[in-house]
All heavy atoms as an XYZ file, in Angstrom:
836
protein
N     -55.852     47.269     93.631
C     -57.059     47.883     94.177
C     -56.700     49.052     95.093
O     -57.434     50.015     95.153
C     -57.862     46.838     94.940
C     -59.170     47.367     95.446
S     -60.202     46.232     96.379
C     -59.978     44.695     95.598
N     -55.572     48.983     95.789
C     -55.213     50.038     96.731
C     -55.064     51.397     96.063
O     -55.340     52.409     96.680
C     -53.935     49.669     97.474
C     -54.143     48.569     98.468
C     -52.908     48.327     99.286
C     -53.191     47.240    100.304
N     -52.116     47.040    101.225
N     -54.631     51.413     94.794
C     -54.473     52.700     94.126
C     -55.815     53.360     93.829
O     -55.859     54.518     93.475
C     -53.651     52.548     92.843
C     -54.329     51.687     91.810
O     -55.211     50.901     92.125
N     -53.911     51.806     90.573
N     -56.914     52.663     93.999
C     -58.249     53.230     93.748
C     -59.010     53.517     95.039
O     -60.141     53.942     95.003
C     -59.077     52.265     92.889
C     -58.531     52.066     91.506
C     -58.678     53.318     90.694
C     -58.300     53.069     89.261
N     -58.477     54.211     88.412
N     -58.398     53.276     96.202
C     -59.113     53.473     97.462
C     -59.487     54.923     97.715
O     -60.335     55.226     98.531
C     -58.309     52.929     98.632
C     -57.099     53.746     99.002
C     -56.387     53.135    100.170
C     -55.086     53.832    100.427
N     -55.097     54.888    101.336
N     -58.853     55.851     96.976
C     -59.151     57.265     97.194
C     -60.366     57.746     96.415
O     -60.693     58.921     96.441
C     -57.936     58.123     96.868
C     -57.470     57.978     95.436
O     -57.880     57.016     94.778
O     -56.700     58.837     94.982
N     -61.042     56.843     95.753
C     -62.284     57.200     95.084
C     -62.358     56.676     93.668
O     -61.353     56.570     92.979
N     -63.560     56.315     93.257
C     -63.837     55.778     91.925
C     -65.082     56.481     91.414
O     -66.032     56.697     92.171
C     -64.075     54.255     91.990
C     -62.815     53.553     92.481
C     -64.517     53.708     90.649
C     -63.004     52.087     92.770
N     -65.096     56.837     90.150
C     -66.265     57.491     89.572
C     -67.330     56.430     89.299
O     -67.071     55.443     88.615
C     -65.902     58.237     88.273
C     -67.147     58.820     87.630
C     -64.888     59.330     88.559
N     -68.518     56.624     89.888
C     -69.646     55.721     89.653
C     -70.891     56.546     89.341
O     -70.947     57.742     89.613
C     -69.920     54.774     90.852
C     -70.321     55.561     92.094
C     -68.746     53.857     91.102
C     -70.795     54.702     93.247
N     -71.900     55.877     88.804
C     -73.170     56.525     88.460
C     -74.248     56.001     89.410
O     -74.400     54.798     89.575
C     -73.530     56.180     87.019
C     -74.855     56.713     86.548
C     -75.075     56.298     85.097
C     -76.442     56.614     84.610
N     -76.645     56.177     83.224
N     -74.962     56.904     90.058
C     -76.062     56.514     90.941
C     -77.310     57.303     90.577
O     -77.232     58.392     90.021
C     -75.725     56.766     92.427
O     -75.428     58.141     92.611
C     -74.556     55.924     92.882
N     -78.452     56.733     90.907
C     -79.729     57.394     90.645
C     -80.487     57.461     91.967
O     -80.691     56.450     92.625
C     -80.560     56.608     89.601
C     -81.908     57.263     89.389
C     -79.800     56.497     88.296
N     -80.868     58.667     92.361
C     -81.636     58.845     93.586
C     -83.124     58.708     93.273
O     -83.595     59.200     92.257
C     -81.351     60.206     94.199
N     -83.823     58.026     94.159
C     -85.268     57.858     93.980
C     -85.949     58.198     95.291
O     -85.719     57.554     96.304
C     -85.589     56.426     93.567
C     -87.045     56.223     93.250
C     -87.313     54.834     92.677
O     -86.418     54.061     92.447
N     -88.564     54.541     92.472
N     -86.774     59.228     95.282
C     -87.487     59.659     96.476
C     -88.939     59.928     96.131
O     -89.244     60.522     95.109
C     -86.859     60.923     97.048
C     -85.384     60.750     97.381
C     -85.048     61.563     98.607
N     -83.632     61.557     98.837
C     -83.020     60.725     99.675
N     -83.711     59.860    100.352
N     -81.724     60.779     99.850
N     -89.818     59.500     96.997
C     -91.258     59.726     96.816
C     -91.756     59.265     95.452
O     -92.598     59.905     94.826
C     -91.594     61.213     97.018
C     -91.218     61.712     98.402
O     -91.345     60.918     99.353
O     -90.789     62.870     98.524
N     -91.179     58.175     94.955
C     -91.608     57.631     93.676
C     -91.086     58.380     92.468
O     -91.437     58.075     91.342
N     -90.273     59.405     92.685
C     -89.722     60.189     91.587
C     -88.234     59.877     91.439
O     -87.509     59.817     92.421
C     -89.906     61.687     91.849
C     -91.350     62.100     91.972
C     -91.469     63.558     92.355
C     -92.928     63.920     92.590
N     -93.068     65.265     93.121
N     -87.802     59.713     90.209
C     -86.402     59.421     89.934
C     -85.720     60.702     89.469
O     -86.171     61.351     88.530
C     -86.258     58.323     88.865
C     -86.903     57.028     89.362
C     -84.798     58.099     88.515
C     -86.928     55.914     88.336
N     -84.638     61.047     90.151
C     -83.895     62.253     89.759
C     -82.882     61.897     88.676
O     -82.591     60.725     88.455
C     -83.192     62.841     90.979
O     -82.240     61.929     91.469
N     -82.322     62.878     88.008
C     -81.307     62.595     86.985
C     -80.115     61.863     87.600
O     -79.807     62.067     88.774
C     -80.892     63.987     86.495
C     -81.985     64.894     86.907
C     -82.603     64.303     88.131
N     -79.433     61.019     86.830
C     -78.286     60.277     87.364
C     -77.185     61.203     87.861
O     -76.954     62.271     87.288
C     -77.783     59.468     86.169
C     -78.895     59.466     85.190
C     -79.694     60.694     85.441
N     -76.538     60.793     88.933
C     -75.406     61.520     89.477
C     -74.151     60.730     89.143
O     -74.024     59.564     89.513
C     -75.539     61.654     91.000
C     -74.317     62.171     91.752
C     -74.021     63.619     91.367
C     -74.525     62.050     93.245
N     -73.252     61.340     88.408
C     -71.990     60.704     88.082
C     -70.919     61.470     88.840
O     -70.655     62.638     88.532
C     -71.717     60.715     86.563
C     -72.835     59.955     85.857
C     -70.356     60.116     86.244
C     -72.786     60.032     84.350
N     -70.360     60.837     89.866
C     -69.396     61.523     90.721
C     -68.432     60.523     91.339
O     -68.729     59.335     91.445
C     -70.127     62.284     91.816
N     -67.300     61.039     91.757
C     -66.291     60.233     92.421
C     -66.753     59.921     93.839
O     -67.305     60.783     94.526
C     -64.978     61.015     92.442
C     -63.788     60.245     92.907
C     -62.542     61.117     92.748
C     -61.316     60.389     93.159
N     -60.119     61.228     93.005
N     -66.538     58.701     94.274
C     -66.882     58.323     95.640
C     -65.879     58.946     96.598
O     -64.780     59.322     96.210
C     -66.851     56.787     95.813
O     -65.530     56.317     95.562
C     -67.841     56.111     94.898
N     -66.238     59.040     97.857
C     -65.296     59.515     98.866
C     -64.278     58.409     99.149
O     -64.518     57.238     98.886
C     -66.039     59.897    100.150
C     -66.894     61.131     99.979
C     -67.467     61.569    101.297
C     -68.293     62.838    101.106
N     -68.882     63.290    102.350
N     -63.151     58.811     99.706
C     -62.098     57.854    100.040
C     -62.640     56.780    100.971
O     -63.461     57.048    101.846
C     -60.948     58.591    100.734
C     -59.803     57.690    101.109
C     -58.665     58.449    101.759
O     -58.452     59.619    101.429
O     -57.983     57.846    102.596
N     -62.199     55.544    100.778
C     -62.593     54.461    101.665
C     -61.374     53.611    101.995
O     -60.401     53.576    101.250
C     -63.703     53.604    101.058
S     -63.209     52.630     99.641
N     -61.431     52.948    103.125
C     -60.344     52.070    103.557
C     -60.585     50.694    102.952
O     -61.677     50.141    103.067
C     -60.328     51.989    105.080
C     -59.257     51.089    105.630
C     -59.331     51.047    107.149
C     -58.376     50.022    107.704
N     -58.532     49.873    109.153
N     -59.574     50.145    102.279
C     -59.675     48.825    101.664
C     -58.588     47.940    102.262
O     -57.419     48.312    102.272
C     -59.486     48.905    100.132
C     -59.607     47.524     99.516
C     -60.491     49.863     99.510
N     -59.000     46.782    102.772
C     -58.054     45.854    103.385
C     -58.300     44.452    102.833
O     -59.417     43.951    102.882
C     -58.258     45.861    104.903
C     -57.369     44.928    105.656
C     -57.664     44.940    107.155
O     -58.398     45.824    107.631
O     -57.163     44.043    107.836
N     -57.254     43.816    102.310
C     -57.375     42.451    101.810
C     -57.387     41.515    103.006
O     -56.488     41.554    103.848
C     -56.205     42.123    100.878
C     -56.316     40.773    100.239
C     -55.217     40.547     99.229
C     -55.404     39.177     98.594
N     -54.419     38.938     97.547
N     -58.417     40.662    103.105
C     -58.523     39.755    104.245
C     -58.476     38.286    103.827
O     -58.559     37.404    104.667
C     -59.791     40.041    105.085
C     -61.053     39.929    104.236
C     -59.697     41.396    105.740
C     -62.341     40.061    105.026
N     -58.344     38.033    102.539
C     -58.244     36.671    102.033
C     -57.880     36.708    100.568
O     -57.827     37.780     99.956
N     -57.641     35.529     99.977
C     -57.242     35.502     98.566
C     -58.310     36.056     97.620
O     -57.994     36.587     96.563
C     -56.962     34.029     98.286
C     -57.634     33.281     99.380
C     -57.703     34.197    100.556
N     -59.568     35.955     98.006
C     -60.676     36.437     97.161
C     -61.615     37.353     97.926
O     -62.794     37.473     97.574
C     -61.456     35.244     96.606
S     -60.486     34.194     95.538
N     -61.128     37.978     98.992
C     -62.027     38.822     99.783
C     -61.300     40.044    100.325
O     -60.087     40.039    100.504
C     -62.633     38.025    100.937
O     -61.623     37.535    101.786
N     -62.089     41.090    100.564
C     -61.552     42.316    101.131
C     -62.592     42.926    102.053
O     -63.761     42.574    102.016
C     -61.161     43.306    100.039
S     -62.544     43.999     99.130
N     -62.129     43.835    102.896
C     -63.014     44.579    103.779
C     -62.899     46.040    103.403
O     -61.797     46.566    103.261
C     -62.610     44.375    105.236
C     -63.486     45.135    106.208
C     -63.198     44.742    107.640
O     -62.988     43.579    107.940
N     -63.189     45.715    108.516
N     -64.043     46.692    103.220
C     -64.072     48.104    102.843
C     -64.809     48.890    103.920
O     -65.863     48.465    104.386
C     -64.785     48.283    101.504
C     -64.123     47.533    100.368
S     -65.053     47.623     98.828
C     -64.518     49.212     98.249
N     -64.235     50.021    104.296
C     -64.864     50.911    105.259
C     -65.220     52.197    104.535
O     -64.341     52.915    104.068
C     -63.920     51.200    106.444
O     -63.514     49.959    107.024
C     -64.603     52.059    107.486
N     -66.524     52.467    104.423
C     -67.013     53.633    103.691
C     -67.326     54.790    104.630
O     -67.745     54.577    105.763
C     -68.292     53.288    102.928
C     -68.249     52.128    101.946
C     -69.610     51.948    101.306
C     -67.189     52.351    100.902
N     -67.164     55.999    104.120
C     -67.560     57.200    104.846
C     -68.998     57.562    104.468
O     -69.750     58.079    105.264
C     -66.611     58.370    104.507
C     -67.051     59.651    105.183
C     -65.187     58.020    104.894
N     -69.355     57.257    103.232
C     -70.711     57.470    102.747
C     -71.176     56.150    102.146
O     -70.371     55.306    101.813
C     -70.750     58.569    101.679
C     -70.017     58.172    100.410
C     -70.163     59.175     99.273
O     -71.005     60.074     99.352
O     -69.433     59.031     98.308
N     -72.446     55.972    101.993
C     -72.960     54.757    101.398
C     -73.981     55.074    100.329
O     -75.161     55.162    100.613
N     -73.509     55.279     99.113
C     -74.426     55.544     98.011
C     -75.053     54.237     97.536
O     -74.572     53.153     97.831
C     -73.664     56.237     96.879
C     -73.286     57.658     97.285
C     -72.227     58.312     96.464
N     -72.408     58.211     95.030
C     -71.498     58.607     94.160
N     -70.360     59.110     94.560
N     -71.712     58.480     92.870
N     -76.132     54.345     96.796
C     -76.876     53.185     96.311
C     -75.965     52.198     95.580
O     -75.353     52.557     94.576
C     -78.009     53.669     95.399
C     -78.838     52.535     94.867
O     -78.562     52.038     93.791
N     -79.838     52.125     95.611
N     -75.873     50.978     96.098
C     -75.083     49.892     95.509
C     -73.625     50.295     95.263
O     -72.970     49.848     94.338
C     -75.733     49.388     94.224
C     -77.158     48.844     94.459
C     -77.820     48.343     93.206
N     -77.078     47.326     92.493
C     -77.052     46.020     92.784
N     -77.731     45.571     93.807
N     -76.352     45.179     92.053
N     -73.096     51.169     96.127
C     -71.773     51.748     95.935
C     -70.673     50.704     95.859
O     -69.830     50.754     94.957
C     -71.457     52.732     97.060
C     -70.073     53.338     96.947
C     -69.799     54.393     97.990
O     -70.716     54.947     98.572
N     -68.539     54.670     98.224
N     -70.632     49.769     96.766
C     -69.548     48.780     96.759
C     -69.605     47.944     95.488
O     -68.580     47.719     94.836
C     -69.593     47.901     98.020
C     -69.225     48.748     99.242
C     -68.647     46.710     97.890
C     -69.335     48.038    100.557
N     -70.789     47.494     95.115
C     -70.916     46.698     93.885
C     -70.450     47.493     92.659
O     -69.764     46.973     91.786
C     -72.347     46.222     93.710
C     -72.765     45.217     94.776
C     -74.166     44.687     94.526
N     -74.620     43.887     95.632
C     -74.301     42.609     95.829
N     -73.513     41.990     94.986
N     -74.768     41.954     96.871
N     -70.822     48.765     92.592
C     -70.436     49.596     91.447
C     -68.940     49.883     91.445
O     -68.305     49.892     90.392
C     -71.238     50.899     91.452
C     -72.705     50.672     91.124
C     -73.510     51.939     91.233
C     -74.973     51.670     90.955
N     -75.793     52.867     91.044
N     -68.359     50.117     92.619
C     -66.917     50.356     92.702
C     -66.144     49.116     92.262
O     -65.188     49.218     91.485
C     -66.523     50.732     94.131
C     -66.979     52.105     94.563
S     -66.719     52.440     96.323
C     -64.966     52.278     96.489
N     -66.539     47.974     92.756
C     -65.836     46.736     92.404
C     -66.006     46.422     90.918
O     -65.066     45.974     90.266
C     -66.321     45.577     93.279
C     -66.037     45.774     94.763
S     -64.292     45.989     95.147
C     -63.745     44.298     95.114
N     -67.183     46.678     90.372
C     -67.426     46.462     88.947
C     -66.517     47.364     88.108
O     -65.958     46.933     87.101
C     -68.894     46.717     88.613
C     -69.221     46.405     87.165
O     -68.992     45.250     86.745
O     -69.673     47.323     86.458
N     -66.351     48.610     88.543
C     -65.486     49.542     87.822
C     -64.036     49.078     87.807
O     -63.277     49.406     86.898
C     -65.584     50.935     88.449
N     -63.648     48.275     88.806
C     -62.285     47.745     88.887
C     -62.160     46.369     88.237
O     -61.083     45.777     88.243
C     -61.846     47.660     90.353
C     -61.724     49.001     91.084
C     -61.472     48.780     92.560
C     -60.617     49.833     90.470
N     -63.282     45.848     87.707
C     -63.249     44.549     87.044
C     -63.475     43.358     87.957
O     -63.191     42.222     87.598
N     -63.993     43.608     89.168
C     -64.277     42.527     90.118
C     -65.778     42.268     90.173
O     -66.585     43.176     89.993
C     -63.793     42.888     91.525
C     -62.299     43.011     91.639
C     -61.691     44.264     91.639
C     -61.487     41.896     91.758
C     -60.320     44.396     91.755
C     -60.110     42.010     91.876
C     -59.542     43.268     91.872
O     -58.179     43.397     91.986
N     -66.151     41.036     90.484
C     -67.548     40.641     90.628
C     -67.828     40.377     92.108
O     -67.139     39.570     92.724
C     -67.822     39.383     89.794
C     -69.278     38.986     89.826
O     -70.150     39.824     90.022
N     -69.539     37.717     89.627
N     -68.808     41.043     92.682
C     -69.169     40.835     94.087
C     -70.106     39.642     94.168
O     -71.186     39.644     93.588
C     -69.841     42.091     94.683
C     -70.304     41.823     96.105
C     -68.894     43.273     94.632
N     -69.681     38.615     94.884
C     -70.494     37.417     95.055
C     -71.273     37.489     96.362
O     -72.432     37.113     96.432
C     -69.604     36.155     95.027
C     -68.944     36.041     93.646
C     -70.392     34.896     95.368
C     -67.862     35.002     93.559
N     -70.646     37.992     97.406
C     -71.284     38.079     98.717
C     -70.880     39.397     99.357
O     -69.728     39.798     99.301
C     -70.814     36.916     99.588
C     -71.442     36.873    100.937
C     -71.089     35.556    101.644
N     -71.544     35.590    103.002
C     -70.747     35.761    104.059
N     -69.454     35.889    103.894
N     -71.241     35.790    105.265
N     -71.855     40.062     99.950
C     -71.615     41.351    100.593
C     -72.230     41.292    101.985
O     -73.394     40.924    102.135
C     -72.261     42.459     99.756
C     -71.990     43.894    100.110
C     -70.507     44.200    100.040
C     -72.752     44.809     99.156
N     -71.444     41.637    102.995
C     -71.935     41.566    104.372
C     -71.625     42.865    105.099
O     -70.483     43.302    105.142
C     -71.271     40.402    105.110
C     -71.697     40.262    106.534
C     -71.014     39.096    107.234
O     -70.213     38.394    106.644
N     -71.328     38.901    108.485
N     -72.649     43.487    105.664
C     -72.457     44.699    106.471
C     -72.026     44.261    107.858
O     -72.645     43.407    108.479
C     -73.753     45.499    106.561
C     -73.566     46.814    107.295
C     -74.837     47.613    107.284
N     -75.188     47.883    105.899
C     -75.688     49.022    105.470
N     -75.918     50.000    106.308
N     -75.992     49.194    104.216
N     -70.954     44.865    108.372
C     -70.406     44.499    109.667
C     -70.755     45.537    110.731
O     -70.976     45.208    111.881
C     -68.866     44.335    109.576
C     -68.252     44.018    110.923
C     -68.510     43.268    108.550
N     -70.810     46.794    110.312
C     -71.048     47.884    111.248
C     -71.859     48.967    110.551
O     -71.731     49.180    109.352
C     -69.701     48.456    111.694
C     -69.793     49.661    112.569
C     -68.423     50.302    112.803
O     -67.390     49.696    112.502
O     -68.424     51.441    113.280
N     -72.690     49.651    111.324
C     -73.457     50.791    110.812
C     -73.498     51.846    111.901
O     -73.978     51.581    113.005
C     -74.877     50.360    110.420
C     -75.705     51.462    109.850
C     -75.470     51.938    108.574
C     -76.714     52.046    110.599
C     -76.221     52.969    108.036
C     -77.478     53.073    110.074
C     -77.226     53.535    108.798
N     -72.960     53.024    111.611
C     -72.950     54.142    112.565
C     -72.311     53.773    113.905
O     -72.751     54.215    114.958
C     -74.369     54.647    112.809
C     -74.992     55.351    111.646
S     -76.693     55.900    111.941
C     -76.648     56.575    113.573
N     -71.278     52.938    113.904
C     -70.627     52.543    115.151
C     -71.338     51.436    115.892
O     -70.944     51.055    116.988
N     -72.393     50.898    115.302
C     -73.141     49.790    115.908
C     -72.759     48.525    115.151
O     -72.965     48.428    113.946
C     -74.661     50.034    115.841
C     -75.002     51.338    116.565
C     -75.426     48.851    116.425
C     -76.412     51.830    116.328
N     -72.152     47.577    115.857
C     -71.665     46.354    115.220
C     -72.789     45.349    115.024
O     -73.652     45.172    115.881
C     -70.545     45.736    116.055
C     -69.300     46.569    116.015
C     -69.093     47.588    116.935
C     -68.341     46.357    115.028
C     -67.964     48.377    116.885
C     -67.203     47.146    114.973
C     -67.020     48.152    115.899
O     -65.894     48.934    115.835
N     -72.749     44.684    113.868
C     -73.747     43.679    113.510
C     -73.062     42.313    113.436
O     -71.850     42.223    113.455
C     -74.368     44.030    112.154
C     -74.820     45.486    111.990
C     -75.215     45.743    110.559
C     -75.951     45.796    112.937
N     -73.825     41.260    113.296
C     -73.240     39.943    113.109
C     -73.015     39.207    114.410
O     -73.603     39.518    115.432
N     -72.109     38.241    114.382
C     -71.918     37.363    115.533
C     -70.573     37.576    116.226
O     -70.121     36.724    116.955
C     -72.036     35.892    115.100
O     -71.085     35.663    114.050
C     -73.420     35.555    114.628
N     -69.927     38.704    116.003
C     -68.684     38.968    116.709
C     -68.980     39.195    118.181
O     -70.110     39.504    118.565
C     -67.963     40.209    116.136
O     -68.778     41.341    116.346
C     -67.663     40.043    114.662
N     -67.957     39.069    119.008
C     -68.189     39.210    120.447
C     -68.600     40.616    120.856
O     -69.167     40.813    121.921
C     -66.966     38.750    121.238
C     -65.678     39.438    120.844
C     -64.468     38.820    121.510
O     -64.129     37.683    121.189
O     -63.882     39.513    122.355
N     -68.338     41.627    120.003
C     -68.760     42.990    120.334
C     -70.079     43.367    119.672
O     -70.530     44.482    119.780
C     -67.663     44.015    119.960
C     -67.321     43.934    118.484
C     -66.449     43.857    120.825
C     -66.360     45.006    118.002
N     -70.701     42.415    118.989
C     -71.938     42.719    118.270
C     -73.159     42.455    119.125
O     -73.078     41.984    120.245
C     -72.032     41.869    117.002
O     -72.346     40.536    117.353
N     -74.290     42.734    118.554
C     -75.573     42.482    119.205
C     -76.127     41.112    118.829
O     -77.257     40.795    119.162
C     -76.580     43.558    118.789
C     -76.233     44.940    119.250
C     -76.574     45.087    120.698
C     -76.419     46.525    121.128
N     -76.735     46.693    122.523
N     -75.376     40.317    118.062
C     -75.845     39.001    117.662
C     -76.856     39.030    116.529
O     -77.640     38.108    116.362
N     -76.845     40.096    115.739
C     -77.753     40.198    114.609
C     -77.179     39.377    113.461
O     -76.073     39.622    113.011
C     -77.925     41.666    114.200
C     -78.386     42.600    115.319
C     -78.364     44.038    114.855
C     -79.760     42.207    115.806
N     -77.922     38.378    113.019
C     -77.386     37.445    112.035
C     -78.123     37.432    110.709
O     -77.540     37.142    109.682
C     -77.391     36.028    112.620
C     -76.531     35.893    113.856
C     -76.591     34.516    114.455
O     -77.260     33.628    113.880
O     -75.973     34.312    115.508
N     -79.416     37.725    110.720
C     -80.178     37.610    109.476
C     -81.135     38.789    109.325
O     -81.409     39.481    110.302
C     -80.929     36.283    109.446
C     -81.912     36.083    110.573
C     -82.482     34.668    110.551
C     -83.515     34.424    111.599
N     -83.145     34.618    112.982
N     -81.615     39.027    108.106
C     -82.565     40.126    107.899
C     -83.758     40.001    108.845
O     -84.273     38.904    109.072
C     -82.999     39.943    106.443
C     -81.862     39.229    105.805
C     -81.312     38.308    106.868
N     -84.156     41.105    109.414
C     -85.294     41.118    110.329
C     -84.897     41.020    111.792
O     -85.701     41.310    112.675
N     -83.656     40.595    112.084
C     -83.200     40.557    113.472
C     -83.104     41.974    114.009
O     -82.817     42.911    113.275
C     -81.825     39.889    113.573
C     -81.889     38.375    113.460
O     -83.004     37.829    113.359
O     -80.813     37.747    113.462
N     -83.327     42.139    115.289
C     -83.229     43.451    115.900
C     -82.690     43.306    117.314
O     -82.679     42.222    117.886
C     -84.578     44.166    115.912
C     -85.631     43.470    116.713
C     -86.445     42.458    116.308
C     -85.945     43.720    118.079
N     -87.260     42.066    117.338
C     -86.972     42.829    118.446
C     -85.467     44.604    119.032
C     -87.521     42.800    119.723
C     -86.016     44.575    120.304
C     -87.042     43.682    120.621
N     -82.223     44.407    117.872
C     -81.694     44.425    119.231
C     -81.956     45.798    119.827
O     -82.068     46.795    119.113
C     -80.199     44.126    119.228
N     -82.059     45.847    121.133
C     -82.228     47.105    121.849
C     -80.868     47.809    121.878
O     -79.848     47.183    122.165
C     -82.743     46.852    123.286
C     -82.824     48.156    124.059
C     -84.091     46.156    123.245
N     -80.852     49.099    121.542
C     -79.608     49.860    121.560
C     -79.279     50.290    122.983
O     -80.173     50.657    123.748
C     -79.725     51.097    120.671
C     -80.044     50.853    119.196
C     -80.137     52.184    118.454
C     -79.012     49.949    118.551
N     -77.981     50.264    123.322
C     -77.583     50.769    124.641
C     -77.481     52.296    124.577
O     -77.660     52.905    123.523
C     -76.282     50.117    125.125
C     -75.077     50.413    124.240
O     -75.035     51.475    123.593
O     -74.159     49.572    124.213
N     -77.174     52.932    125.692
C     -77.170     54.401    125.747
C     -76.117     55.000    124.813
O     -76.378     56.012    124.152
C     -76.935     54.886    127.181
C     -77.073     56.385    127.341
C     -78.406     56.946    126.842
O     -79.459     56.322    127.061
O     -78.385     58.028    126.207
N     -74.953     54.386    124.717
C     -73.904     54.876    123.812
C     -74.377     54.824    122.357
O     -74.189     55.776    121.599
C     -72.628     54.054    123.984
C     -71.577     54.376    122.968
N     -70.847     55.543    122.991
C     -71.159     53.693    121.881
C     -70.017     55.563    121.962
N     -70.192     54.451    121.275
N     -74.999     53.734    121.966
C     -75.504     53.594    120.589
C     -76.626     54.591    120.319
O     -76.689     55.169    119.218
C     -75.969     52.155    120.356
C     -74.818     51.168    120.383
C     -75.278     49.720    120.498
O     -76.377     49.470    121.035
O     -74.525     48.836    120.046
N     -77.487     54.812    121.302
C     -78.556     55.799    121.121
C     -77.969     57.206    120.950
O     -78.467     57.991    120.156
C     -79.524     55.797    122.312
C     -80.487     54.630    122.296
S     -81.506     54.574    120.801
C     -82.385     56.120    120.872
N     -76.879     57.499    121.640
C     -76.237     58.800    121.495
C     -75.672     58.955    120.082
O     -75.774     60.026    119.492
C     -75.119     58.976    122.537
C     -74.522     60.355    122.557
C     -75.562     61.443    122.855
O     -76.469     61.252    123.666
N     -75.437     62.573    122.195
N     -75.112     57.889    119.512
C     -74.627     57.928    118.130
C     -75.774     58.262    117.180
O     -75.606     59.066    116.272
C     -74.003     56.577    117.736
C     -72.698     56.201    118.408
C     -72.348     54.754    118.070
C     -71.578     57.126    117.979
N     -76.920     57.661    117.385
C     -78.088     57.907    116.536
C     -78.566     59.345    116.702
O     -78.882     60.029    115.716
C     -79.214     56.903    116.860
C     -80.491     57.260    116.123
C     -78.783     55.478    116.545
N     -78.608     59.830    117.927
C     -79.066     61.216    118.181
C     -78.163     62.244    117.524
O     -78.625     63.298    117.111
C     -79.133     61.475    119.685
C     -80.271     60.775    120.366
C     -80.327     61.175    121.846
N     -81.155     60.263    122.575
C     -80.715     59.336    123.426
N     -79.424     59.235    123.713
N     -81.551     58.528    124.037
N     -76.861     61.948    117.439
C     -75.905     62.903    116.872
C     -76.035     63.026    115.355
O     -75.524     63.988    114.790
C     -74.477     62.491    117.238
C     -74.182     62.677    118.718
C     -72.846     62.110    119.136
O     -72.103     61.588    118.252
O     -72.529     62.191    120.325
N     -76.700     62.099    114.724
C     -76.859     62.163    113.273
C     -77.963     63.077    112.986
O     -78.407     63.849    112.566
C     -77.163     60.762    112.692
C     -77.465     60.863    111.214
C     -76.016     59.849    112.942
């Protein structure tokens, strides 16, 4: 898998305002891939295209059984000690000033 961390060609379809644009077939940007168990890995993306991780893993012959987002824009999710304790869909937390600055910079 490490030899493919520099990008994999996948097909995505953008949908905005109820309109579907023509499919985009392009190489993904480089991502960091780290094996964290016999059947699991951690991937750090620079961009997040529609179903990108699932499509990348499928292109390599792997089946994604469970997918968990750990961080978004420098804001940690989940139950780690540096997170906001967000555990399930619909959970929310007040952002601190540093996190709000990250959002403003986008």
